[in-house]
MARBA-3410 file (N, C-alpha, C, O; in Angstrom, 1 decimal):
76
4.4,-11.2,-9.8,3.6,-11.2,-8.6,3.3,-9.8,-8.1,2.8,-9.6,-7.0 ~ 3.6,-8.8,-9.0,3.2,-7.4,-8.7,3.8,-6.9,-7.4,3.0,-6.2,-6.7 ~ 5.0,-7.2,-7.0,5.6,-6.7,-5.8,5.2,-7.4,-4.5,5.6,-7.0,-3.5 ~ 4.2,-8.3,-4.6,3.8,-9.0,-3.5,4.3,-10.4,-3.5,4.4,-11.1,-4.5 ~ 4.7,-10.9,-2.3,5.1,-12.3,-2.2,3.9,-13.2,-2.2,2.9,-12.9,-1.6
4.1,-14.3,-2.9,3.0,-15.3,-2.9,2.9,-16.0,-1.5,4.0,-16.4,-1.0 ~ 1.8,-16.0,-1.0,1.6,-16.7,0.3,1.7,-18.2,0.2,0.9,-18.8,-0.6 ~ 2.5,-18.8,0.9,2.7,-20.2,0.9,1.9,-20.8,2.1,2.0,-20.3,3.2 ~ 1.1,-21.9,1.8,0.4,-22.5,2.9,1.4,-23.1,3.9,2.4,-23.6,3.4 ~ 1.1,-23.1,5.2,2.0,-23.6,6.2,1.6,-25.0,6.5,0.5,-25.4,6.7
2.7,-25.9,6.7,2.4,-27.3,7.2,2.1,-27.3,8.6,2.3,-26.3,9.4 ~ 1.5,-28.4,9.1,1.2,-28.6,10.5,2.4,-28.8,11.4,2.4,-28.5,12.5 ~ 3.5,-29.3,10.8,4.7,-29.5,11.5,6.0,-29.2,10.6,5.9,-29.2,9.4 ~ 7.1,-29.0,11.3,8.4,-28.8,10.6,9.4,-29.8,11.1,9.3,-30.3,12.2 ~ 10.4,-30.0,10.2,11.5,-30.8,10.7,12.4,-29.9,11.6,12.2,-28.7,11.6
13.3,-30.5,12.4,14.2,-29.7,13.2,15.0,-28.7,12.4,15.1,-27.5,12.8 ~ 15.4,-29.1,11.2,16.2,-28.2,10.4,15.3,-27.0,9.9,15.7,-25.9,9.9 ~ 14.1,-27.3,9.5,13.2,-26.3,9.0,12.8,-25.3,10.1,12.8,-24.1,9.9 ~ 12.6,-25.8,11.3,12.3,-25.0,12.4,13.4,-24.1,12.8,13.2,-22.9,13.2 ~ 14.7,-24.6,12.8,15.8,-23.8,13.1,16.0,-22.7,12.1,16.2,-21.5,12.4
15.8,-23.0,10.8,15.9,-22.0,9.8,14.8,-20.9,9.9,15.1,-19.7,9.7 ~ 13.6,-21.3,10.3,12.5,-20.4,10.6,12.9,-19.4,11.7,12.7,-18.2,11.6 ~ 13.4,-19.9,12.8,13.8,-19.1,13.9,15.0,-18.1,13.5,15.0,-17.0,13.9 ~ 15.9,-18.6,12.7,17.0,-17.8,12.2,16.4,-16.7,11.3,16.8,-15.5,11.5 ~ 15.5,-17.0,10.4,14.9,-16.0,9.5,14.1,-15.0,10.3,14.0,-13.8,9.9
13.4,-15.4,11.4,12.7,-14.5,12.2,13.6,-13.5,12.9,13.3,-12.3,12.8 ~ 14.7,-13.9,13.4,15.6,-13.0,14.1,16.3,-12.1,13.0,16.4,-10.9,13.3 ~ 16.6,-12.7,11.9,17.2,-11.9,10.8,16.3,-10.8,10.3,16.7,-9.6,10.1 ~ 15.0,-11.1,10.2,14.0,-10.2,9.7,13.9,-9.0,10.7,13.8,-7.9,10.3 ~ 13.8,-9.4,12.0,13.7,-8.3,13.0,14.9,-7.4,13.0,14.7,-6.2,13.0
16.1,-7.9,13.0,17.3,-7.1,13.0,17.3,-6.2,11.7,17.7,-5.1,11.8 ~ 16.9,-6.7,10.6,16.9,-5.9,9.4,15.9,-4.8,9.4,16.1,-3.7,8.8 ~ 14.7,-5.0,10.0,13.6,-4.1,10.0,13.8,-2.9,11.1,13.4,-1.8,10.9 ~ 14.5,-3.2,12.2,14.6,-2.3,13.2,15.8,-1.3,12.9,16.8,-1.6,12.5 ~ 15.5,0.0,13.2,16.5,1.0,13.1,17.7,0.8,14.0,18.9,1.0,13.7
17.4,0.5,15.3,18.4,0.2,16.3,18.0,-1.1,17.0,17.5,-1.1,18.1 ~ 18.3,-2.3,16.3,18.0,-3.6,16.9,18.7,-3.8,18.2,19.8,-3.3,18.4 ~ 18.0,-4.5,19.1,18.6,-4.9,20.3,20.0,-5.6,20.1,20.1,-6.5,19.3 ~ 21.0,-5.2,20.9,22.3,-5.8,20.7,22.3,-7.3,21.0,23.0,-8.0,20.4 ~ 21.5,-7.6,22.0,21.4,-9.1,22.4,20.9,-9.9,21.2,21.4,-11.0,21.0
19.9,-9.4,20.5,19.4,-10.1,19.4,20.4,-10.2,18.2,20.5,-11.2,17.6 ~ 21.1,-9.1,18.0,22.1,-9.1,17.0,23.2,-10.2,17.3,23.6,-10.9,16.4 ~ 23.6,-10.2,18.6,24.6,-11.2,19.0,24.0,-12.6,18.9,24.7,-13.6,18.5 ~ 22.7,-12.8,19.2,22.0,-14.1,19.0,22.0,-14.5,17.6,22.3,-15.7,17.3 ~ 21.8,-13.6,16.7,21.8,-13.9,15.3,23.2,-14.3,14.8,23.3,-15.3,14.0
24.2,-13.6,15.3,25.6,-14.0,15.0,25.9,-15.4,15.5,26.6,-16.1,14.8 ~ 25.4,-15.7,16.7,25.6,-17.0,17.3,25.0,-18.1,16.4,25.6,-19.1,16.1 ~ 23.7,-17.8,16.0,23.0,-18.8,15.1,23.7,-19.0,13.8,23.7,-20.1,13.2 ~ 24.5,-18.0,13.4,25.1,-18.1,12.1,26.5,-18.7,12.2,27.1,-19.1,11.2 ~ 27.1,-18.7,13.4,28.6,-19.1,13.4,29.0,-20.1,14.5,30.0,-20.7,14.3
28.3,-20.2,15.5,28.8,-21.0,16.6,28.6,-22.5,16.3,27.4,-22.9,16.1 ~ 29.6,-23.3,16.4,29.5,-24.8,16.1,28.5,-25.5,17.1,28.0,-26.5,16.8 ~ 28.3,-24.9,18.3,27.5,-25.6,19.3,26.0,-25.3,19.0,25.2,-25.8,19.8 ~ 25.7,-24.5,18.1,24.3,-24.0,17.9,23.3,-25.2,17.7,22.2,-25.1,18.1 ~ 23.7,-26.2,17.0,22.8,-27.4,16.7,22.5,-28.1,18.0,21.4,-28.5,18.2
23.5,-28.4,18.8,23.3,-29.1,20.0,22.4,-28.2,21.0,21.5,-28.8,21.6 ~ 22.7,-26.9,21.0,21.8,-26.0,21.8,20.4,-26.0,21.3,19.4,-26.0,22.0 ~ 20.3,-26.0,19.9,18.9,-26.0,19.3,18.1,-27.3,19.7,17.0,-27.2,20.1 ~ 18.8,-28.4,19.5,18.1,-29.7,19.8,17.7,-29.8,21.3,16.7,-30.3,21.7 ~ 18.6,-29.2,22.2,18.2,-29.2,23.6,17.0,-28.3,23.9,16.2,-28.6,24.7
17.0,-27.2,23.2,15.8,-26.2,23.3,14.5,-26.9,22.8,13.5,-26.7,23.4 ~ 14.6,-27.7,21.8,13.5,-28.4,21.3,13.0,-29.5,22.3,11.8,-29.6,22.6 ~ 14.0,-30.2,22.9,13.6,-31.1,23.9,12.9,-30.4,25.1,11.9,-31.0,25.6 ~ 13.4,-29.3,25.5,12.8,-28.5,26.6,11.4,-28.1,26.2,10.4,-28.2,27.0 ~ 11.2,-27.6,25.0,9.9,-27.2,24.5,8.9,-28.3,24.4,7.7,-28.1,24.7
9.4,-29.5,24.1,8.5,-30.7,24.0,8.1,-31.2,25.4,7.1,-31.9,25.6 ~ 8.8,-30.9,26.4,8.6,-31.4,27.8,8.1,-30.3,28.8,7.9,-30.7,29.9 ~ 7.9,-29.1,28.3,7.5,-28.0,29.3,6.0,-27.9,29.5,5.5,-27.0,30.2 ~ 5.2,-28.7,28.8,3.8,-28.6,29.0,3.1,-27.4,28.4,2.0,-27.0,28.8 ~ 3.8,-26.8,27.4,3.3,-25.6,26.8,3.5,-24.3,27.5,2.8,-23.3,27.2
4.4,-24.3,28.5,4.6,-23.1,29.3,4.9,-21.9,28.5,4.6,-20.7,28.9 ~ 5.7,-22.0,27.4,6.1,-20.9,26.6,5.3,-20.7,25.4,5.8,-20.4,24.3 ~ 4.0,-21.0,25.5,3.1,-20.9,24.3,3.0,-19.5,23.7,2.8,-18.6,24.5 ~ 3.2,-19.4,22.4,3.1,-18.0,21.8,1.6,-17.5,21.8,1.4,-16.4,21.4 ~ 0.7,-18.4,22.1,-0.7,-18.0,22.1,-1.3,-17.6,23.4,-2.5,-17.3,23.5
-0.5,-17.6,24.5,-0.9,-17.1,25.8,-0.3,-15.9,26.2,-0.6,-15.4,27.3
END
């Protein structure tokens, strides 16, 4: 691949597990790229990696996102 990652086409939707992993990898990527990442984000990443309550917290966040009418849209 000549040092370039092959671009994978994105699906229209993700399972809860896939979406959780995507959020985890986004936080992990940010922490790895920043010279001095925000301490709160580092702690959030540690929480996603280790806290047994993370799945219940995640599913509650998904419920909130589905019922908020798009208030936290990444496109606005």
